[in-house]
Biopython code that builds the backbone (N, CA, C, O; Angstrom):
import numpy as np
from Bio.PDB.StructureBuilder import StructureBuilder

atoms = [
    (1, "MET", "N", (-3.062, 6.032, 26.526)),
    (1, "MET", "CA", (-2.816, 7.229, 25.678)),
    (1, "MET", "C", (-4.013, 7.686, 24.734)),
    (1, "MET", "O", (-4.406, 6.821, 23.951)),
    (2, "ARG", "N", (-4.509, 8.653, 24.704)),
    (2, "ARG", "CA", (-5.566, 9.275, 23.970)),
    (2, "ARG", "C", (-5.312, 9.386, 22.611)),
    (2, "ARG", "O", (-4.153, 9.222, 22.230)),
    (3, "ARG", "N", (-6.108, 9.613, 21.885)),
    (3, "ARG", "CA", (-6.085, 9.931, 20.520)),
    (3, "ARG", "C", (-5.565, 11.160, 20.142)),
    (3, "ARG", "O", (-6.014, 11.980, 20.943)),
    (4, "LEU", "N", (-4.835, 11.717, 19.317)),
    (4, "LEU", "CA", (-4.184, 12.809, 19.057)),
    (4, "LEU", "C", (-5.375, 13.674, 18.298)),
    (4, "LEU", "O", (-6.033, 13.210, 17.367)),
    (5, "LYS", "N", (-5.548, 15.015, 18.847)),
    (5, "LYS", "CA", (-6.492, 16.177, 18.033)),
    (5, "LYS", "C", (-5.475, 17.070, 17.231)),
    (5, "LYS", "O", (-4.728, 17.911, 17.731)),
    (6, "ILE", "N", (-5.558, 16.802, 16.151)),
    (6, "ILE", "CA", (-4.526, 17.342, 15.090)),
    (6, "ILE", "C", (-4.804, 18.844, 15.356)),
    (6, "ILE", "O", (-3.775, 19.512, 15.458)),
    (7, "ASP", "N", (-6.012, 19.545, 15.494)),
    (7, "ASP", "CA", (-5.928, 20.994, 15.606)),
    (7, "ASP", "C", (-5.332, 21.485, 17.127)),
    (7, "ASP", "O", (-4.646, 22.507, 17.145)),
    (8, "GLN", "N", (-5.554, 20.861, 18.224)),
    (8, "GLN", "CA", (-4.936, 21.180, 19.206)),
    (8, "GLN", "C", (-3.583, 20.831, 19.982)),
    (8, "GLN", "O", (-3.115, 21.437, 20.946)),
    (9, "ASP", "N", (-2.945, 19.440, 19.172)),
    (9, "ASP", "CA", (-1.797, 18.528, 19.563)),
    (9, "ASP", "C", (-0.720, 18.977, 18.552)),
    (9, "ASP", "O", (0.377, 18.468, 18.782)),
    (10, "ILE", "N", (-0.757, 19.626, 17.719)),
    (10, "ILE", "CA", (0.709, 19.902, 16.840)),
    (10, "ILE", "C", (0.919, 21.353, 17.205)),
    (10, "ILE", "O", (-0.053, 22.109, 17.225)),
    (11, "LYS", "N", (2.051, 21.755, 17.476)),
    (11, "LYS", "CA", (2.548, 22.989, 17.864)),
    (11, "LYS", "C", (3.982, 23.320, 17.474)),
    (11, "LYS", "O", (4.979, 22.614, 17.619)),
    (12, "PRO", "N", (3.877, 24.585, 16.928)),
    (12, "PRO", "CA", (5.373, 24.927, 16.541)),
    (12, "PRO", "C", (6.500, 25.029, 17.851)),
    (12, "PRO", "O", (6.187, 25.530, 18.931)),
    (13, "LEU", "N", (7.769, 24.502, 17.577)),
    (13, "LEU", "CA", (8.690, 24.635, 18.470)),
    (13, "LEU", "C", (8.660, 26.206, 19.298)),
    (13, "LEU", "O", (8.648, 26.218, 20.529)),
    (14, "SER", "N", (8.649, 27.443, 18.541)),
    (14, "SER", "CA", (8.682, 28.872, 18.942)),
    (14, "SER", "C", (7.257, 28.909, 19.920)),
    (14, "SER", "O", (7.268, 29.662, 20.894)),
    (15, "GLU", "N", (6.272, 28.239, 19.688)),
    (15, "GLU", "CA", (4.738, 28.293, 20.618)),
    (15, "GLU", "C", (5.217, 27.645, 21.793)),
    (15, "GLU", "O", (5.042, 28.261, 22.844)),
    (16, "VAL", "N", (5.779, 26.544, 21.846)),
    (16, "VAL", "CA", (6.216, 25.420, 22.894)),
    (16, "VAL", "C", (7.247, 26.547, 23.737)),
    (16, "VAL", "O", (7.069, 26.999, 24.867)),
    (17, "ARG", "N", (8.134, 26.769, 22.988)),
    (17, "ARG", "CA", (9.312, 27.532, 23.915)),
    (17, "ARG", "C", (8.634, 28.441, 24.827)),
    (17, "ARG", "O", (8.972, 28.506, 26.009)),
    (18, "THR", "N", (7.662, 29.169, 24.324)),
    (18, "THR", "CA", (7.097, 30.433, 25.127)),
    (18, "THR", "C", (6.308, 30.150, 26.077)),
    (18, "THR", "O", (6.258, 30.945, 27.015)),
    (19, "GLY", "N", (5.552, 29.058, 26.102)),
    (19, "GLY", "CA", (4.470, 28.499, 26.939)),
    (19, "GLY", "C", (4.756, 27.179, 27.421)),
    (19, "GLY", "O", (3.730, 26.595, 27.770)),
    (20, "ILE", "N", (5.733, 26.566, 27.546)),
    (20, "ILE", "CA", (6.164, 25.258, 28.060)),
    (20, "ILE", "C", (5.251, 24.807, 29.185)),
    (20, "ILE", "O", (4.592, 23.782, 29.005)),
    (21, "ALA", "N", (5.150, 25.458, 30.305)),
    (21, "ALA", "CA", (4.446, 25.111, 31.185)),
    (21, "ALA", "C", (3.052, 24.661, 30.952)),
    (21, "ALA", "O", (2.582, 23.598, 31.355)),
    (22, "ASN", "N", (2.274, 25.812, 30.080)),
    (22, "ASN", "CA", (0.962, 25.385, 29.675)),
    (22, "ASN", "C", (0.603, 24.059, 28.803)),
    (22, "ASN", "O", (-0.461, 23.445, 28.744)),
    (23, "PHE", "N", (1.978, 23.795, 28.071)),
    (23, "PHE", "CA", (1.854, 22.579, 27.449)),
    (23, "PHE", "C", (1.951, 21.323, 28.382)),
    (23, "PHE", "O", (1.277, 20.301, 28.253)),
    (24, "ILE", "N", (2.895, 21.562, 29.338)),
    (24, "ILE", "CA", (2.988, 20.261, 30.040)),
    (24, "ILE", "C", (1.910, 20.080, 30.695)),
    (24, "ILE", "O", (1.733, 18.897, 30.986)),
    (25, "LYS", "N", (0.914, 20.968, 31.133)),
    (25, "LYS", "CA", (-0.080, 21.100, 31.836)),
    (25, "LYS", "C", (-1.166, 20.132, 30.891)),
    (25, "LYS", "O", (-1.833, 19.207, 31.354)),
    (26, "GLN", "N", (-1.167, 20.455, 29.868)),
    (26, "GLN", "CA", (-2.234, 20.237, 28.778)),
    (26, "GLN", "C", (-2.087, 18.659, 28.367)),
    (26, "GLN", "O", (-3.022, 17.933, 28.030)),
    (27, "VAL", "N", (-0.830, 18.321, 28.460)),
    (27, "VAL", "CA", (-0.393, 16.879, 28.113)),
    (27, "VAL", "C", (-0.580, 16.158, 29.387)),
    (27, "VAL", "O", (-0.929, 14.980, 29.309)),
    (28, "HIS", "N", (-0.404, 16.673, 30.515)),
    (28, "HIS", "CA", (-0.859, 15.972, 31.757)),
    (28, "HIS", "C", (-2.408, 15.706, 31.968)),
    (28, "HIS", "O", (-2.734, 14.545, 32.217)),
    (29, "ASP", "N", (-3.267, 16.557, 31.902)),
    (29, "ASP", "CA", (-4.581, 16.822, 32.025)),
    (29, "ASP", "C", (-5.086, 15.937, 30.961)),
    (29, "ASP", "O", (-5.760, 14.947, 31.245)),
    (30, "THR", "N", (-4.784, 16.256, 29.725)),
    (30, "THR", "CA", (-5.563, 15.263, 28.347)),
    (30, "THR", "C", (-5.152, 13.939, 28.225)),
    (30, "THR", "O", (-5.969, 13.092, 27.862)),
    (31, "LYS", "N", (-3.921, 13.623, 28.495)),
    (31, "LYS", "CA", (-3.239, 12.420, 28.628)),
    (31, "LYS", "C", (-3.006, 12.232, 27.080)),
    (31, "LYS", "O", (-2.918, 11.063, 26.706)),
    (32, "ARG", "N", (-2.923, 12.962, 26.381)),
    (32, "ARG", "CA", (-2.725, 13.300, 24.608)),
    (32, "ARG", "C", (-1.137, 14.013, 24.480)),
    (32, "ARG", "O", (-0.702, 15.053, 24.975)),
    (33, "PRO", "N", (-0.688, 13.303, 23.873)),
    (33, "PRO", "CA", (0.686, 14.094, 23.503)),
    (33, "PRO", "C", (0.650, 15.220, 22.661)),
    (33, "PRO", "O", (-0.385, 15.399, 22.020)),
    (34, "VAL", "N", (1.731, 16.142, 22.519)),
    (34, "VAL", "CA", (1.826, 17.250, 21.643)),
    (34, "VAL", "C", (3.273, 17.044, 20.729)),
    (34, "VAL", "O", (4.439, 16.796, 21.038)),
    (35, "ILE", "N", (2.699, 17.236, 19.700)),
    (35, "ILE", "CA", (3.670, 16.632, 18.665)),
    (35, "ILE", "C", (4.488, 18.444, 18.417)),
    (35, "ILE", "O", (3.739, 19.417, 18.338)),
    (36, "ILE", "N", (5.780, 18.587, 18.340)),
    (36, "ILE", "CA", (6.556, 19.711, 18.226)),
    (36, "ILE", "C", (6.966, 19.815, 16.499)),
    (36, "ILE", "O", (7.376, 18.903, 15.780)),
    (37, "THR", "N", (6.765, 20.882, 16.230)),
    (37, "THR", "CA", (7.260, 20.898, 14.807)),
    (37, "THR", "C", (8.261, 22.067, 14.867)),
    (37, "THR", "O", (8.319, 22.982, 15.689)),
    (38, "GLN", "N", (9.128, 21.781, 13.663)),
    (38, "GLN", "CA", (10.254, 22.905, 13.495)),
    (38, "GLN", "C", (10.080, 23.090, 11.717)),
    (38, "GLN", "O", (10.163, 22.154, 10.922)),
    (39, "HIS", "N", (9.899, 24.114, 11.464)),
    (39, "HIS", "CA", (10.004, 24.510, 10.088)),
    (39, "HIS", "C", (9.038, 23.618, 9.674)),
    (39, "HIS", "O", (9.405, 22.733, 8.902)),
    (40, "GLY", "N", (7.956, 23.655, 9.994)),
    (40, "GLY", "CA", (6.746, 22.820, 9.264)),
    (40, "GLY", "C", (6.920, 21.311, 9.497)),
    (40, "GLY", "O", (6.013, 20.707, 8.924)),
    (41, "LYS", "N", (7.659, 20.598, 10.054)),
    (41, "LYS", "CA", (8.138, 19.445, 10.113)),
    (41, "LYS", "C", (7.989, 18.838, 11.801)),
    (41, "LYS", "O", (8.316, 19.457, 12.814)),
    (42, "SER", "N", (7.498, 17.691, 11.738)),
    (42, "SER", "CA", (7.510, 17.001, 13.104)),
    (42, "SER", "C", (9.031, 16.745, 13.740)),
    (42, "SER", "O", (9.710, 15.931, 13.114)),
    (43, "VAL", "N", (9.605, 17.321, 14.856)),
    (43, "VAL", "CA", (10.669, 16.680, 15.376)),
    (43, "VAL", "C", (10.726, 16.299, 16.749)),
    (43, "VAL", "O", (11.850, 15.971, 17.127)),
    (44, "ALA", "N", (9.798, 16.255, 17.609)),
    (44, "ALA", "CA", (9.592, 15.750, 18.985)),
    (44, "ALA", "C", (8.183, 15.514, 19.363)),
    (44, "ALA", "O", (7.227, 15.952, 18.723)),
    (45, "VAL", "N", (8.097, 14.738, 20.529)),
    (45, "VAL", "CA", (6.710, 14.684, 21.223)),
    (45, "VAL", "C", (6.823, 14.914, 22.623)),
    (45, "VAL", "O", (7.684, 14.383, 23.325)),
    (46, "LEU", "N", (5.793, 15.850, 23.104)),
    (46, "LEU", "CA", (5.857, 16.147, 24.441)),
    (46, "LEU", "C", (4.921, 14.919, 24.987)),
    (46, "LEU", "O", (3.977, 14.621, 24.255)),
    (47, "LEU", "N", (5.081, 14.210, 26.145)),
    (47, "LEU", "CA", (4.383, 13.057, 26.455)),
    (47, "LEU", "C", (4.225, 12.864, 27.898)),
    (47, "LEU", "O", (5.195, 12.941, 28.652)),
    (48, "ASP", "N", (2.993, 12.606, 28.326)),
    (48, "ASP", "CA", (2.860, 12.487, 29.880)),
    (48, "ASP", "C", (3.862, 11.613, 30.167)),
    (48, "ASP", "O", (4.179, 10.787, 29.311)),
    (49, "ALA", "N", (4.571, 11.655, 31.508)),
    (49, "ALA", "CA", (5.314, 10.412, 31.794)),
    (49, "ALA", "C", (4.902, 9.248, 32.459)),
    (49, "ALA", "O", (5.651, 8.271, 32.451)),
    (50, "CYS", "N", (3.627, 9.203, 33.136)),
    (50, "CYS", "CA", (2.798, 7.976, 32.910)),
    (50, "CYS", "C", (2.491, 7.430, 31.772)),
    (50, "CYS", "O", (2.706, 6.229, 31.613)),
    (51, "GLU", "N", (2.003, 8.101, 30.895)),
    (51, "GLU", "CA", (1.557, 7.494, 29.519)),
    (51, "GLU", "C", (3.007, 7.055, 28.829)),
    (51, "GLU", "O", (2.974, 6.043, 28.128)),
    (52, "TYR", "N", (4.033, 7.614, 28.951)),
    (52, "TYR", "CA", (5.150, 6.890, 28.518)),
    (52, "TYR", "C", (5.708, 5.760, 29.098)),
    (52, "TYR", "O", (6.303, 4.948, 28.390)),
    (53, "GLU", "N", (5.590, 5.597, 30.336)),
    (53, "GLU", "CA", (5.646, 4.315, 30.868)),
    (53, "GLU", "C", (4.951, 3.130, 30.907)),
    (53, "GLU", "O", (5.368, 1.979, 31.030)),
    (54, "ALA", "N", (3.509, 3.686, 30.753)),
    (54, "ALA", "CA", (2.285, 2.852, 30.229)),
    (54, "ALA", "C", (2.926, 2.194, 28.757)),
    (54, "ALA", "O", (3.175, 0.993, 28.651)),
    (55, "MET", "N", (3.116, 3.055, 27.800)),
    (55, "MET", "CA", (3.813, 2.795, 26.439)),
    (55, "MET", "C", (4.907, 1.869, 26.256)),
    (55, "MET", "O", (5.014, 1.095, 25.306)),
    (56, "GLN", "N", (5.843, 2.012, 27.373)),
    (56, "GLN", "CA", (7.143, 1.459, 27.524)),
    (56, "GLN", "C", (6.715, -0.069, 28.098)),
    (56, "GLN", "O", (7.395, -1.021, 27.714)),
    (57, "GLU", "N", (5.709, -0.276, 28.918)),
    (57, "GLU", "CA", (5.277, -1.450, 29.268)),
    (57, "GLU", "C", (4.495, -2.447, 28.346)),
    (57, "GLU", "O", (4.521, -3.675, 28.436)),
    (58, "LYS", "N", (3.731, -1.625, 27.363)),
    (58, "LYS", "CA", (2.979, -2.515, 26.221)),
    (58, "LYS", "C", (4.173, -2.879, 25.427)),
    (58, "LYS", "O", (4.186, -4.085, 25.178)),
    (59, "LEU", "N", (5.041, -2.315, 25.017)),
    (59, "LEU", "CA", (5.936, -2.650, 24.098)),
    (59, "LEU", "C", (6.990, -3.558, 24.611)),
    (59, "LEU", "O", (7.652, -4.244, 23.832)),
    (60, "GLU", "N", (7.156, -3.584, 25.800)),
    (60, "GLU", "CA", (8.001, -4.697, 26.334)),
    (60, "GLU", "C", (7.153, -5.800, 26.204)),
    (60, "GLU", "O", (7.651, -6.772, 25.636)),
    (61, "PHE", "N", (5.813, -5.909, 26.647)),
    (61, "PHE", "CA", (4.899, -7.031, 26.372)),
    (61, "PHE", "C", (4.585, -7.582, 25.175)),
    (61, "PHE", "O", (4.525, -8.810, 25.108)),
    (62, "LEU", "N", (4.352, -6.861, 24.131)),
    (62, "LEU", "CA", (4.529, -7.228, 22.617)),
    (62, "LEU", "C", (5.879, -7.735, 22.192)),
    (62, "LEU", "O", (5.947, -8.671, 21.395)),
    (63, "SER", "N", (7.050, -7.114, 22.728)),
    (63, "SER", "CA", (8.197, -7.924, 22.170)),
    (63, "SER", "C", (8.144, -9.371, 22.889)),
    (63, "SER", "O", (8.234, -10.359, 22.160)),
    (64, "ASP", "N", (8.025, -9.515, 24.059)),
    (64, "ASP", "CA", (7.634, -10.760, 24.652)),
    (64, "ASP", "C", (6.655, -11.741, 23.998)),
    (64, "ASP", "O", (6.955, -12.923, 23.825)),
    (65, "VAL", "N", (5.903, -11.408, 23.770)),
    (65, "VAL", "CA", (4.623, -12.006, 22.724)),
    (65, "VAL", "C", (5.349, -12.522, 21.373)),
    (65, "VAL", "O", (5.437, -13.702, 21.034)),
    (66, "GLN", "N", (5.791, -11.540, 20.756)),
    (66, "GLN", "CA", (6.618, -11.949, 19.587)),
    (66, "GLN", "C", (7.973, -12.932, 19.898)),
    (66, "GLN", "O", (8.420, -13.779, 19.124)),
    (67, "THR", "N", (8.303, -12.715, 20.736)),
    (67, "THR", "CA", (9.430, -13.691, 21.238)),
    (67, "THR", "C", (8.831, -15.083, 21.177)),
    (67, "THR", "O", (9.310, -16.015, 20.531)),
    (68, "ALA", "N", (7.760, -15.125, 21.901)),
    (68, "ALA", "CA", (7.246, -16.416, 22.257)),
    (68, "ALA", "C", (6.401, -16.929, 21.051)),
    (68, "ALA", "O", (6.146, -18.132, 21.013)),
    (69, "VAL", "N", (6.010, -16.218, 20.199)),
    (69, "VAL", "CA", (5.577, -16.936, 18.813)),
    (69, "VAL", "C", (6.454, -17.179, 18.075)),
    (69, "VAL", "O", (6.270, -18.136, 17.324)),
    (70, "SER", "N", (7.715, -16.454, 17.982)),
    (70, "SER", "CA", (8.765, -16.962, 17.118)),
    (70, "SER", "C", (9.310, -18.215, 17.624)),
    (70, "SER", "O", (9.742, -19.006, 16.785)),
    (71, "GLN", "N", (9.375, -18.608, 19.189)),
    (71, "GLN", "CA", (9.705, -19.799, 19.599)),
    (71, "GLN", "C", (8.840, -20.824, 19.151)),
    (71, "GLN", "O", (9.221, -21.902, 18.696)),
    (72, "LEU", "N", (7.836, -20.515, 19.271)),
    (72, "LEU", "CA", (6.540, -21.523, 18.940)),
    (72, "LEU", "C", (6.677, -22.116, 17.339)),
    (72, "LEU", "O", (6.431, -23.269, 16.983)),
    (73, "GLU", "N", (7.056, -21.197, 16.643)),
    (73, "GLU", "CA", (7.004, -21.499, 15.257)),
    (73, "GLU", "C", (8.357, -22.271, 14.945)),
    (73, "GLU", "O", (8.620, -22.876, 13.906)),
    (74, "LYS", "N", (9.174, -22.115, 16.093)),
    (74, "LYS", "CA", (10.578, -23.081, 15.932)),
    (74, "LYS", "C", (10.473, -24.271, 16.417)),
    (74, "LYS", "O", (11.343, -25.071, 16.074)),
    (75, "GLY", "N", (9.391, -24.734, 17.346)),
    (75, "GLY", "CA", (9.126, -25.870, 17.977)),
    (75, "GLY", "C", (9.841, -25.643, 19.087)),
    (75, "GLY", "O", (10.056, -26.703, 19.673)),
    (76, "GLN", "N", (10.275, -24.759, 19.594)),
    (76, "GLN", "CA", (10.712, -24.587, 20.983)),
    (76, "GLN", "C", (9.677, -24.444, 22.235)),
    (76, "GLN", "O", (9.937, -24.057, 23.374)),
    (77, "GLY", "N", (8.439, -24.863, 21.700)),
    (77, "GLY", "CA", (7.437, -24.527, 22.985)),
    (77, "GLY", "C", (7.350, -25.564, 23.895)),
    (77, "GLY", "O", (7.857, -26.650, 23.616)),
    (78, "VAL", "N", (6.698, -25.356, 25.097)),
    (78, "VAL", "CA", (6.660, -26.227, 25.974)),
    (78, "VAL", "C", (5.210, -26.666, 26.371)),
    (78, "VAL", "O", (4.386, -25.764, 26.519)),
    (79, "ASP", "N", (4.833, -27.915, 26.550)),
    (79, "ASP", "CA", (3.350, -27.947, 26.423)),
    (79, "ASP", "C", (2.981, -27.576, 27.742)),
    (79, "ASP", "O", (3.849, -27.270, 28.559)),
    (80, "HIS", "N", (1.379, -27.575, 28.117)),
    (80, "HIS", "CA", (1.075, -27.107, 29.189)),
    (80, "HIS", "C", (1.345, -27.879, 30.313)),
    (80, "HIS", "O", (1.682, -27.287, 31.338)),
    (81, "GLY", "N", (1.269, -28.951, 30.312)),
    (81, "GLY", "CA", (1.599, -29.795, 31.287)),
    (81, "GLY", "C", (2.894, -29.910, 32.046)),
    (81, "GLY", "O", (3.038, -29.990, 33.266)),
    (82, "HIS", "N", (3.887, -29.904, 31.019)),
    (82, "HIS", "CA", (5.209, -29.349, 31.323)),
    (82, "HIS", "C", (5.580, -28.165, 31.984)),
    (82, "HIS", "O", (6.273, -28.114, 33.001)),
    (83, "ALA", "N", (5.056, -27.137, 31.324)),
    (83, "ALA", "CA", (5.107, -25.775, 31.880)),
    (83, "ALA", "C", (4.394, -25.510, 33.576)),
    (83, "ALA", "O", (4.724, -24.658, 34.401)),
    (84, "ARG", "N", (3.532, -26.380, 33.660)),
    (84, "ARG", "CA", (2.483, -26.322, 34.669)),
    (84, "ARG", "C", (3.588, -26.869, 35.957)),
    (84, "ARG", "O", (3.705, -26.334, 37.059)),
    (85, "GLU", "N", (4.239, -27.928, 35.518)),
    (85, "GLU", "CA", (5.327, -28.723, 36.171)),
    (85, "GLU", "C", (6.334, -27.773, 36.785)),
    (85, "GLU", "O", (6.607, -27.895, 37.979)),
    (86, "GLN", "N", (6.820, -26.973, 36.154)),
    (86, "GLN", "CA", (8.022, -26.125, 36.284)),
    (86, "GLN", "C", (7.675, -24.974, 36.963)),
    (86, "GLN", "O", (8.496, -24.593, 37.797)),
    (87, "VAL", "N", (6.304, -24.087, 36.769)),
    (87, "VAL", "CA", (5.852, -23.278, 37.597)),
    (87, "VAL", "C", (5.932, -23.820, 38.939)),
    (87, "VAL", "O", (6.676, -23.265, 39.747)),
    (88, "LEU", "N", (5.208, -24.909, 39.298)),
    (88, "LEU", "CA", (4.908, -25.417, 40.473)),
    (88, "LEU", "C", (6.289, -25.694, 41.397)),
    (88, "LEU", "O", (6.492, -25.485, 42.593)),
    (89, "LYS", "N", (7.061, -26.192, 40.454)),
    (89, "LYS", "CA", (8.714, -26.557, 40.963)),
    (89, "LYS", "C", (9.065, -25.714, 41.613)),
    (89, "LYS", "O", (9.464, -25.895, 42.763)),
    (90, "ARG", "N", (8.990, -24.250, 40.876)),
    (90, "ARG", "CA", (9.552, -22.737, 41.305)),
    (90, "ARG", "C", (8.959, -22.518, 42.533)),
    (90, "ARG", "O", (9.715, -22.301, 43.481)),
    (91, "ILE", "N", (7.586, -22.530, 42.745)),
    (91, "ILE", "CA", (6.910, -21.922, 43.740)),
    (91, "ILE", "C", (7.358, -22.545, 44.902)),
    (91, "ILE", "O", (7.717, -21.861, 45.861)),
    (92, "GLN", "N", (7.384, -23.908, 44.934)),
    (92, "GLN", "CA", (7.793, -24.832, 45.872)),
    (92, "GLN", "C", (9.233, -24.612, 46.506)),
    (92, "GLN", "O", (9.529, -24.998, 47.637)),
    (93, "GLU", "N", (10.107, -23.935, 45.630)),
    (93, "GLU", "CA", (11.430, -24.119, 46.165)),
    (93, "GLU", "C", (11.486, -22.863, 47.190)),
    (93, "GLU", "O", (12.494, -22.663, 47.868)),
]
sb = StructureBuilder()
sb.init_structure("model")
sb.init_model(0)
sb.init_chain("A")
sb.init_seg("    ")
for serial, (resi, resn, name, xyz) in enumerate(atoms, 1):
    if name == "N":
        sb.init_residue(resn, " ", resi, " ")
    sb.init_atom(name, np.array(xyz, "f"), 0.0, 1.0, " ", f" {name:<3s}", serial, name[0])
structure = sb.get_structure()
């Protein structure tokens, strides 16, 4: 996802409501989200579906890394040799 451009990517709900097709095209073309405001406060984000999916995958990966780090800190890690044996055993089955 590309960095937000404040002057182009923050829009009031009234403007989005009347030109939603244009904003969907903008999000798709630029790969940047559009922040939707109501009464001057942000209330929603319009995001390209592929960008959303990529963001979800990154979050899942980071969550897995965080779990692994936590397990290592608790001494629940597996040394390289043992992990290799486990992987090879699964492949051969």
